[in-house]
DRENDO-1510 file (C-alpha; in Angstrom, 1 decimal, always signed):
<recs>
REC; n; res; u; v; w
REC; 1; MET; -182.6; +127.9; -2.1 .
REC; 2; GLN; -185.9; +128.8; -0.6 .
REC; 3; GLU; -188.5; +126.0; -0.5 .
REC; 4; THR; -191.2; +126.7; -2.5 .
REC; 5; LYS; -194.9; +126.1; -1.2 .
REC; 6; ILE; -197.9; +126.2; -3.4 .
REC; 7; THR; -201.4; +127.1; -1.8 .
REC; 8; ILE; -204.9; +126.6; -3.6 .
REC; 9; GLN; -207.3; +129.4; -3.7 .
REC; 10; GLU; -210.8; +129.4; -4.9 .
REC; 11; THR; -212.0; +132.2; -7.4 .
REC; 12; THR; -215.4; +133.5; -8.2 .
REC; 13; ASN; -215.2; +131.2; -11.4 .
REC; 14; ASP; -215.6; +127.7; -10.3 .
REC; 15; THR; -213.8; +126.5; -13.3 .
REC; 16; ILE; -210.6; +128.6; -12.5 .
REC; 17; LEU; -208.4; +127.7; -9.6 .
REC; 18; LYS; -205.4; +129.9; -8.2 .
REC; 19; PHE; -202.3; +128.1; -7.3 .
REC; 20; ASN; -200.3; +130.7; -5.2 .
REC; 21; SER; -196.5; +130.4; -4.9 .
REC; 22; THR; -194.2; +131.7; -2.1 .
REC; 23; LYS; -191.5; +132.0; -4.8 .
REC; 24; VAL; -191.5; +134.9; -7.6 .
REC; 25; LEU; -192.3; +133.1; -10.8 .
REC; 26; ILE; -191.7; +135.5; -13.4 .
REC; 27; ASN; -189.9; +139.3; -13.5 .
REC; 28; GLY; -193.1; +141.0; -13.5 .
REC; 29; GLY; -196.0; +141.1; -15.9 .
REC; 30; SER; -198.3; +138.2; -16.8 .
REC; 31; TYR; -198.7; +135.5; -19.4 .
REC; 32; GLU; -201.9; +133.6; -20.7 .
REC; 33; PHE; -201.8; +130.8; -22.8 .
REC; 34; ALA; -204.9; +129.0; -24.3 .
REC; 35; ASN; -203.2; +125.9; -25.6 .
REC; 36; ILE; -199.9; +123.8; -25.8 .
REC; 37; ASP; -198.7; +125.7; -28.9 .
REC; 38; GLU; -199.0; +129.1; -27.3 .
REC; 39; ALA; -197.2; +127.8; -24.4 .
REC; 40; ARG; -193.9; +126.9; -26.5 .
REC; 41; ASN; -192.1; +129.7; -24.2 .
REC; 42; SER; -193.3; +128.3; -21.1 .
REC; 43; PRO; -192.1; +124.8; -20.0 .
REC; 44; LEU; -194.5; +124.7; -17.1 .
REC; 45; ALA; -197.5; +125.7; -18.9 .
REC; 46; GLN; -196.6; +123.0; -21.5 .
REC; 47; GLN; -196.4; +120.4; -18.9 .
REC; 48; LEU; -199.9; +121.4; -17.3 .
REC; 49; PHE; -201.5; +121.3; -20.9 .
REC; 50; TYR; -200.7; +117.5; -20.9 .
REC; 51; LEU; -203.4; +117.2; -18.1 .
REC; 52; PRO; -206.6; +116.3; -20.4 .
REC; 53; PHE; -208.7; +118.6; -18.0 .
REC; 54; VAL; -206.4; +122.0; -18.6 .
REC; 55; LYS; -208.0; +124.5; -20.6 .
REC; 56; LYS; -206.1; +127.7; -20.1 .
REC; 57; VAL; -203.1; +128.6; -18.0 .
REC; 58; PHE; -202.6; +132.0; -16.5 .
REC; 59; ILE; -198.8; +132.8; -15.1 .
REC; 60; THR; -198.1; +136.0; -12.9 .
REC; 61; ALA; -195.4; +136.8; -10.5 .
REC; 62; ASN; -196.8; +135.0; -7.7 .
REC; 63; PHE; -199.6; +132.6; -8.8 .
REC; 64; ILE; -200.7; +130.4; -11.5 .
REC; 65; ALA; -204.3; +130.3; -12.5 .
REC; 66; ILE; -205.8; +127.2; -14.3 .
REC; 67; GLN; -209.3; +127.0; -16.0 .
REC; 68; ARG; -210.7; +123.4; -16.3 .
REC; 69; PHE; -212.8; +121.7; -18.6 .
REC; 70; ASP; -215.9; +120.5; -17.5 .
REC; 71; ILE; -214.8; +116.7; -17.7 .
REC; 72; VAL; -213.6; +116.9; -13.9 .
REC; 73; GLU; -214.2; +118.9; -10.9 .
REC; 74; TRP; -211.3; +120.9; -9.0 .
REC; 75; ALA; -211.9; +118.8; -6.0 .
REC; 76; GLU; -210.9; +115.4; -7.6 .
REC; 77; VAL; -207.5; +116.9; -8.9 .
REC; 78; GLN; -206.6; +119.9; -7.3 .
REC; 79; THR; -204.3; +118.5; -4.8 .
REC; 80; GLU; -202.4; +116.4; -7.7 .
REC; 81; VAL; -202.0; +119.6; -9.6 .
REC; 82; ALA; -200.6; +121.6; -6.8 .
REC; 83; ALA; -198.1; +119.0; -5.8 .
REC; 84; GLN; -197.0; +118.8; -9.5 .
REC; 85; ILE; -196.4; +122.5; -9.7 .
REC; 86; GLU; -194.5; +122.6; -6.3 .
REC; 87; ALA; -192.4; +120.0; -7.4 .
REC; 88; TYR; -191.7; +121.6; -10.5 .
REC; 89; ILE; -191.0; +125.1; -9.3 .
REC; 90; SER; -189.0; +123.4; -6.2 .
REC; 91; GLU; -186.6; +121.7; -8.9 .
REC; 92; GLY; -185.4; +125.1; -10.2 .
REC; 93; ASN; -187.1; +124.6; -13.6 .
REC; 94; VAL; -188.0; +127.5; -15.9 .
REC; 95; VAL; -191.5; +128.7; -15.5 .
REC; 96; VAL; -191.3; +131.2; -18.5 .
REC; 97; ASN; -188.6; +132.0; -20.9 .
REC; 98; GLU; -189.1; +135.6; -20.8 .
REC; 99; GLU; -186.1; +136.5; -22.8 .
REC; 100; THR; -187.6; +134.6; -25.9 .
REC; 101; THR; -191.4; +135.6; -25.1 .
REC; 102; SER; -190.9; +139.2; -26.2 .
REC; 103; THR; -189.7; +139.7; -29.8 .
REC; 104; LYS; -189.0; +143.5; -29.3 .
REC; 105; LYS; -188.4; +145.7; -26.2 .
REC; 106; GLU; -191.4; +146.7; -24.2 .
REC; 107; ALA; -192.2; +150.4; -24.5 .
REC; 108; ILE; -192.1; +151.6; -21.2 .
REC; 109; GLU; -193.0; +154.8; -19.8 .
REC; 110; VAL; -192.2; +156.1; -16.3 .
REC; 111; TYR; -193.8; +159.4; -15.0 .
REC; 112; ALA; -193.2; +161.1; -11.6 .
REC; 113; GLU; -195.7; +162.6; -9.6 .
REC; 114; VAL; -195.9; +164.4; -6.2 .
REC; 115; THR; -197.7; +163.0; -3.4 .
REC; 116; PRO; -199.5; +164.6; -0.4 .
REC; 117; ASN; -196.1; +163.2; +1.5 .
REC; 118; PRO; -193.4; +165.8; +0.6 .
REC; 119; ALA; -190.7; +163.4; +1.5 .
REC; 120; VAL; -192.2; +160.8; -1.2 .
REC; 121; MET; -192.2; +160.8; -5.1 .
REC; 122; LYS; -194.5; +158.2; -6.8 .
REC; 123; PHE; -193.1; +156.9; -10.0 .
REC; 124; GLY; -195.8; +155.4; -12.0 .
REC; 125; THR; -195.1; +153.0; -14.9 .
REC; 126; ASN; -197.2; +151.2; -17.7 .
REC; 127; LYS; -195.3; +147.9; -16.7 .
REC; 128; ALA; -196.7; +145.4; -14.2 .
REC; 129; LEU; -194.2; +145.2; -11.5 .
REC; 130; THR; -195.6; +143.0; -8.7 .
REC; 131; GLN; -198.7; +141.2; -7.7 .
REC; 132; THR; -197.7; +141.8; -4.0 .
REC; 133; ASP; -197.0; +145.0; -2.4 .
REC; 134; VAL; -193.5; +145.0; -0.9 .
REC; 135; GLU; -191.6; +147.6; +1.2 .
REC; 136; TYR; -188.2; +148.2; +2.1 .
REC; 137; LYS; -186.7; +150.2; +4.8 .
REC; 138; ASN; -183.1; +149.9; +4.1 .
REC; 139; ILE; -180.7; +148.6; +1.2 .
REC; 140; GLU; -180.2; +145.2; +3.6 .
REC; 141; GLU; -183.8; +144.3; +3.5 .
REC; 142; ALA; -183.7; +145.2; -0.5 .
REC; 143; SER; -180.7; +143.0; -1.2 .
REC; 144; LYS; -182.6; +139.8; -0.1 .
REC; 145; SER; -185.3; +140.0; -2.4 .
REC; 146; SER; -185.7; +142.9; -4.9 .
REC; 147; PRO; -182.7; +143.9; -7.1 .
REC; 148; LEU; -184.6; +147.0; -8.5 .
REC; 149; ALA; -185.2; +148.5; -4.7 .
REC; 150; GLN; -181.5; +147.4; -3.9 .
REC; 151; ALA; -180.3; +149.8; -6.9 .
REC; 152; ILE; -182.5; +152.5; -6.0 .
REC; 153; PHE; -180.9; +152.5; -2.4 .
REC; 154; ASN; -177.6; +153.3; -4.2 .
REC; 155; PHE; -178.9; +156.9; -4.5 .
REC; 156; PRO; -177.5; +158.5; -1.3 .
REC; 157; PHE; -180.6; +160.3; -0.4 .
REC; 158; VAL; -183.1; +157.4; -0.8 .
REC; 159; LYS; -184.4; +156.4; +2.7 .
REC; 160; GLU; -187.1; +153.8; +1.7 .
REC; 161; VAL; -188.9; +151.9; -1.3 .
REC; 162; PHE; -192.1; +150.7; -1.8 .
REC; 163; ILE; -193.0; +148.7; -4.8 .
REC; 164; SER; -196.8; +148.3; -5.8 .
REC; 165; ASP; -198.3; +146.8; -8.7 .
REC; 166; ASN; -197.7; +149.8; -11.4 .
REC; 167; TYR; -195.5; +152.3; -9.4 .
REC; 168; ILE; -192.7; +152.8; -7.1 .
REC; 169; SER; -192.9; +155.1; -4.1 .
REC; 170; VAL; -189.5; +156.3; -3.0 .
REC; 171; THR; -189.1; +158.3; +0.3 .
REC; 172; LYS; -186.1; +160.6; +0.6 .
REC; 173; TYR; -184.0; +162.1; +3.2 .
REC; 174; ASP; -184.1; +165.8; +3.9 .
REC; 175; MET; -180.4; +166.4; +2.3 .
REC; 176; VAL; -182.0; +167.3; -1.1 .
REC; 177; GLU; -185.1; +168.4; -2.8 .
REC; 178; TRP; -187.2; +166.3; -5.2 .
REC; 179; ASN; -186.9; +169.0; -7.9 .
REC; 180; GLU; -183.3; +168.5; -7.8 .
REC; 181; VAL; -183.4; +164.8; -8.4 .
REC; 182; PHE; -186.6; +163.2; -9.5 .
REC; 183; ALA; -185.6; +163.3; -13.1 .
REC; 184; GLU; -182.5; +161.2; -12.6 .
REC; 185; VAL; -184.4; +158.7; -10.6 .
REC; 186; ARG; -187.2; +158.4; -13.2 .
REC; 187; THR; -184.7; +158.1; -15.9 .
REC; 188; PHE; -182.6; +155.5; -13.9 .
REC; 189; ILE; -186.0; +153.3; -13.1 .
REC; 190; ARG; -187.0; +153.5; -16.9 .
REC; 191; GLU; -183.7; +152.2; -18.1 .
REC; 192; TYR; -183.7; +149.3; -15.5 .
REC; 193; LEU; -187.3; +148.2; -16.8 .
REC; 194; VAL; -186.4; +148.5; -20.7 .
REC; 195; GLU; -183.3; +146.4; -20.0 .
REC; 196; GLY; -185.6; +143.5; -18.4 .
REC; 197; LYS; -183.7; +143.3; -15.2 .
REC; 198; THR; -185.3; +141.5; -12.4 .
REC; 199; ILE; -187.5; +143.5; -10.1 .
REC; 200; ILE; -188.4; +141.0; -7.4 .
REC; 201; LYS; -186.4; +137.6; -7.1 .
REC; 202; GLU; -188.1; +136.5; -3.8 .
REC; 203; LEU; -191.1; +137.9; -1.6 .
REC; 204; PRO; -190.0; +139.2; +1.7 .
REC; 205; THR; -190.9; +136.9; +4.8 .
REC; 206; ILE; -191.7; +137.9; +8.2 .
REC; 207; ALA; -188.5; +135.9; +9.1 .
REC; 208; THR; -186.3; +138.3; +7.1 .
REC; 209; SER; -188.1; +141.5; +7.7 .
REC; 210; LYS; -186.7; +143.8; +10.3 .
REC; 211; THR; -190.1; +145.0; +11.2 .
REC; 212; PRO; -192.2; +141.7; +11.7 .
REC; 213; GLU; -194.5; +143.7; +13.9 .
REC; 214; VAL; -195.9; +145.5; +10.8 .
REC; 215; VAL; -196.4; +142.7; +8.6 .
REC; 216; ALA; -200.0; +142.2; +7.9 .
REC; 217; PRO; -200.8; +138.5; +9.1 .
REC; 218; ILE; -201.9; +136.1; +6.2 .
REC; 219; VAL; -205.0; +134.5; +7.8 .
REC; 220; GLU; -208.6; +133.6; +6.5 .
REC; 221; LEU; -210.7; +136.6; +7.5 .
REC; 222; GLU; -214.2; +135.9; +8.7 .
REC; 223; GLY; -217.1; +138.3; +10.1 .
REC; 224; ILE; -216.3; +141.8; +10.9 .
REC; 225; PRO; -212.6; +141.6; +10.1 .
REC; 226; ALA; -213.4; +140.3; +6.7 .
REC; 227; GLN; -215.8; +143.0; +5.9 .
REC; 228; ILE; -213.4; +145.7; +7.0 .
REC; 229; SER; -210.8; +144.2; +4.8 .
REC; 230; ASP; -213.1; +144.3; +1.7 .
REC; 231; ILE; -214.2; +147.9; +2.2 .
REC; 232; LEU; -210.6; +148.8; +2.6 .
REC; 233; ASP; -210.0; +146.9; -0.7 .
REC; 234; GLU; -212.7; +148.4; -2.7 .
REC; 235; TYR; -213.0; +152.1; -1.3 .
REC; 236; ILE; -209.8; +153.0; +0.1 .
REC; 237; LYS; -206.9; +151.3; -1.4 .
REC; 238; PRO; -207.5; +152.6; -5.1 .
REC; 239; ALA; -207.5; +156.2; -3.6 .
REC; 240; VAL; -204.3; +156.0; -1.5 .
REC; 241; ALA; -202.6; +154.2; -4.5 .
REC; 242; GLY; -203.1; +157.1; -6.5 .
REC; 243; ASP; -201.1; +159.1; -4.1 .
REC; 244; GLY; -198.4; +156.4; -4.2 .
REC; 245; GLY; -199.4; +154.8; -0.7 .
REC; 246; ASN; -200.9; +151.6; +0.4 .
REC; 247; ILE; -203.2; +150.5; +3.3 .
REC; 248; ALA; -203.5; +147.0; +4.7 .
REC; 249; PHE; -205.8; +145.7; +7.2 .
REC; 250; ARG; -204.0; +144.5; +10.5 .
REC; 251; SER; -206.3; +143.6; +13.1 .
REC; 252; TYR; -209.8; +144.1; +14.9 .
REC; 253; ASP; -210.3; +144.2; +18.3 .
REC; 254; GLU; -214.0; +143.2; +18.9 .
REC; 255; GLN; -214.0; +144.1; +22.7 .
REC; 256; ASN; -213.1; +147.7; +21.9 .
REC; 257; LYS; -214.2; +147.9; +18.2 .
REC; 258; VAL; -210.8; +149.3; +17.4 .
REC; 259; VAL; -209.5; +148.7; +13.8 .
REC; 260; SER; -205.7; +148.9; +13.2 .
REC; 261; VAL; -204.4; +149.4; +9.9 .
REC; 262; ILE; -200.9; +149.5; +8.2 .
REC; 263; LEU; -199.9; +152.5; +6.2 .
REC; 264; GLN; -197.2; +152.1; +3.6 .
REC; 265; GLY; -195.3; +153.9; +0.7 .
REC; 266; ALA; -196.3; +157.8; +0.7 .
REC; 267; CYS; -198.9; +157.3; +3.3 .
REC; 268; SER; -196.4; +156.2; +6.0 .
REC; 269; GLY; -195.4; +159.1; +7.7 .
REC; 270; CYS; -197.2; +161.6; +5.8 .
REC; 271; PRO; -198.3; +164.7; +7.6 .
REC; 272; SER; -202.1; +164.4; +6.4 .
REC; 273; SER; -202.4; +160.7; +7.1 .
REC; 274; THR; -203.9; +161.2; +10.5 .
REC; 275; ALA; -206.5; +163.4; +9.1 .
REC; 276; THR; -207.3; +161.1; +6.2 .
REC; 277; LEU; -207.4; +158.4; +8.7 .
REC; 278; LYS; -210.1; +160.0; +10.9 .
REC; 279; ASN; -211.9; +162.0; +8.5 .
REC; 280; GLY; -211.9; +159.4; +5.5 .
REC; 281; ILE; -211.4; +156.0; +6.7 .
REC; 282; GLU; -213.0; +156.1; +10.0 .
REC; 283; SER; -215.9; +157.8; +9.1 .
REC; 284; LEU; -216.7; +155.2; +6.2 .
REC; 285; LEU; -216.0; +152.5; +8.1 .
REC; 286; LYS; -218.5; +153.7; +10.8 .
REC; 287; GLU; -220.9; +154.4; +8.1 .
REC; 288; MET; -220.8; +151.4; +6.6 .
REC; 289; LEU; -220.5; +149.0; +9.6 .
REC; 290; PRO; -222.8; +150.7; +12.1 .
REC; 291; ASN; -222.1; +150.0; +15.7 .
REC; 292; GLN; -219.2; +148.0; +15.0 .
REC; 293; ILE; -216.4; +150.7; +15.0 .
REC; 294; ASN; -215.1; +153.1; +17.6 .
REC; 295; GLU; -211.6; +154.0; +16.2 .
REC; 296; VAL; -209.2; +153.5; +13.6 .
REC; 297; VAL; -205.5; +153.5; +14.5 .
REC; 298; ALA; -202.5; +153.2; +12.2 .
REC; 299; ILE; -199.2; +151.8; +12.1 .
REC; 300; ASN; -196.6; +153.2; +9.8 .
REC; 301; GLY; -195.2; +150.2; +7.5 .
</recs>
């Protein structure tokens, strides 16, 4: 069993703190509880409500956010809360009884969209799939952490699978055309989600990835790198997500003023990605960070 670690993250609201987990907590979606009665299907949330300062509990696939009453400051109690959550999860206890939380089957829709990359089809859905983007290059990688991606790889024409918050981008081999198979894939994904099967059981780690060199480093960014990352998140990511892709900040060479980014999903290997990189991303960064950017280079995820 993978050892669970909890890290603490501040939010813009000083009464709310996020406790990030290295283990996937629930199978997609999110839950919010305002009191212990509402939390009857979440043993962990109920346990947290016994703490007198806990006002609300919000649970997603990879973090728990807690809002406090003003009777304490987070600095006084956050370490103990993190240790309590970490111990609870590490012991294999249930976070949310998802089977009993829903009284009826979720009305799930899945739609297919073409992308600028002819090899990639985007399958959007009204169900939250993950809070952390994941990409799989083969069925072996998928088998370690995502039953859904593993199942999609059972289609012989599937080359890569990228799962984001509310869509899945599937890259195919040239053996078929999308107009021949997209309906079958769309139906399969919808039925999988309707049945409530596990989407991601464990987030991929650098140790298990076959391409660790393209994994974005998890570090606290400062200065120009932080500004670049913020610009990508605010202005670029929403646009590329609409096309079934993703972009992530990789590094900044301060001496040569070169930005490296990672392209995933439909952006990876897309014929138009180079033009987008130069005409869109590079131009925007040069405009918003004058004299700080000479070039933007991409690494396909």
